[in-house]
C-alpha positions in Angstrom: -7.9 -6.1 3.3 -11.2 -6.2 1.4 -13.0 -4.9 4.4 -10.6 -1.9 4.6 -11.2 -1.1 0.9 -15.0 -1.4 1.4 -14.9 0.8 4.5 -12.7 3.4 2.9 -14.8 3.6 -0.3 -17.9 4.1 1.9 -16.7 6.4 4.7 -13.8 7.9 2.7 -11.9 10.6 4.5 -13.6 10.2 7.9 -12.0 6.7 8.4 -8.7 7.6 6.7 -7.3 9.6 9.6 -7.7 7.0 12.4 -6.5 4.2 10.2 -3.4 6.3 9.3 -2.6 6.6 13.0 -2.3 2.8 13.3 -1.1 1.7 9.9 0.1 4.2 7.3 2.1 2.5 4.6 -0.3 -0.1 3.3 -3.2 2.4 3.9 -1.4 4.8 1.6 -1.1 2.2 -1.1 -4.8 1.2 -0.8 -5.8 4.9 -0.8 -3.8 5.5 -3.9 -5.6 2.6 -5.5 -8.9 4.1 -4.5 -7.8 7.4 -6.0 -7.3 5.8 -9.4 -10.9 4.5 -9.1 -12.3 8.0 -8.3 -13.3 7.1 -4.8 -10.8 9.4 -3.1 -8.9 12.5 -4.1 -5.1 12.1 -3.8 -4.7 15.8 -2.9 -6.9 15.3 0.2 -5.6 11.8 1.0 -1.9 12.9 1.2 -2.2 15.4 4.0 -4.7 13.3 6.0 -2.4 10.3 6.0 0.6 12.4 7.0 -1.4 14.0 9.8 -2.5 10.6 11.0 1.1 9.2 10.8 2.5 12.2 12.7 -0.2 11.8 15.4 0.7 8.1 15.9 4.4 9.0 16.1 3.7 11.8 18.6 1.8 9.4 20.8 4.6 6.9 20.7 7.1 9.8 21.4 5.1 10.9 24.4 5.1 7.5 25.9 8.9 7.6 25.6 9.2 11.1 27.0 6.8 10.8 29.9 6.9 7.2 30.7 5.2 3.9 30.3 3.0 2.0 32.8 5.1 0.3 35.5 5.0 -3.3 34.2 6.3 -2.2 30.8 9.1 -0.2 32.5 10.2 -3.4 34.3 10.3 -5.3 31.1 12.4 -2.6 29.5 14.9 -2.6 32.4 15.2 -6.3 32.1 15.9 -6.0 28.4 18.8 -3.6 29.0 17.0 -0.3 28.8 18.3 0.9 32.2 19.7 4.4 32.8 23.2 3.5 31.9 22.2 2.2 28.4 19.8 5.1 27.9 22.6 7.5 28.4 24.3 5.9 25.4 21.1 6.0 23.4 20.6 9.7 24.3 24.1 10.5 23.1 23.6 8.7 19.8 20.2 10.4 19.2 21.8 13.8 20.0 24.6 13.2 17.6 22.4 11.7 14.8 18.8 12.8 15.2 17.9 13.0 11.6 19.3 9.6 10.7 17.9 7.7 13.8 14.4 9.2 13.7 14.1 8.9 9.9 15.4 5.3 10.0 12.9 4.5 12.8 10.1 5.9 10.7 10.8 3.9 7.6 11.7 0.6 9.4 8.6 -1.6 9.2 7.7 -3.6 12.2 10.0 -2.1 14.9 10.1 1.6 13.9 7.9 2.5 16.9 10.8 1.4 19.2 13.1 4.1 17.7 10.4 6.7 18.0 9.8 5.7 21.6 13.5 6.0 22.3 13.6 9.4 20.7 11.1 10.5 23.3 13.0 8.8 26.1 16.2 10.4 24.9 14.4 13.8 25.4 14.9 14.9 21.8 13.1 18.3 21.7 9.6 17.8 20.3 9.9 20.5 17.7 13.0 18.9 16.3 11.4 15.4 16.4 8.3 16.8 14.7 10.3 18.5 11.9 12.2 15.3 11.2 9.1 13.1 11.3 7.1 15.5 9.0 9.9 15.6 6.4 10.3 11.8 6.5 6.6 11.2 6.3 6.1 13.6 3.4 8.8 11.8 1.4 7.7 8.3 2.5 4.0 8.9 1.7 4.7 10.3 -1.7 6.3 7.0 -2.5 3.6 4.8 -0.9 0.8 6.9 -2.5 2.6 6.8 -5.8 2.8 3.0 -5.6 -0.9 2.9 -5.0 -1.6 5.2 -7.9 0.6 3.3 -10.3 0.2 -0.3 -9.1 -2.8 0.0 -6.8 -4.5 -3.1 -8.2 -1.5 -5.1 -6.9 -2.2 -4.0 -3.3 -2.6 -7.6 -2.1 1.0 -8.5 -3.2 2.4 -5.2 -1.9 0.6 -5.8 1.4 2.1 -9.3 1.6 5.6 -8.1 0.9 5.3 -5.3 3.5 4.0 -7.9 6.0 6.9 -10.2 5.3 9.5 -7.4 5.6 7.8 -6.3 8.8 7.8 -9.8 10.2 11.4 -10.4 9.3 12.4 -7.1 11.0 10.5 -8.1 14.2 12.1 -11.5 14.2 15.6 -10.0 13.7 15.0 -7.5 16.4 13.8 -10.2 18.8 16.9 -12.3 18.0 19.2 -9.4 18.7 17.4 -8.7 22.0 17.6 -12.4 23.0 21.3 -12.5 22.2 21.8 -9.3 24.2 19.8 -10.8 27.1 21.8 -14.0 27.1 25.1 -12.0 27.0 24.0 -9.9 30.0 23.1 -13.1 31.9 26.4 -14.6 31.2 28.2 -11.5 32.5 26.3 -11.8 35.7 27.3 -15.4 36.2 
């Protein structure tokens, strides 16, 4: 974390965009903290972080839309992401695109899976982009605001975000494991 702050205070906006592609929420908190110290301008940080976040979401969406490498497709089909289940996912995304995409964006740890599935469900990119842009705009107002107000506490905030993300991943893996066991039992 200290190295990210050091790099951001030195390279500023040049490094902000690529970091936002990979990790937006904690970066927004750190950037807000750096804004209070005068190292960054919040009015420049906000659109750069949103653009980086949308870029990362678009890349994940494209993998879902146009496919993954073969070995990842095999893993997905073994985990129940075959054409029959994808038809149900597509129907759910078509019926509730705002809710599912927005929830995927704000879910720490496994949100990329929902964005990938949005691409795989062939949600029109323009619709996907509008929903992501609106969600990111609201999300990063909150994260940047936290950084501006409580930026000095970024270590604690980062810790809590990591804990929430880890718990989400563990819960998702447990659900996948239960689903996998259930599907094996059906075959026996």
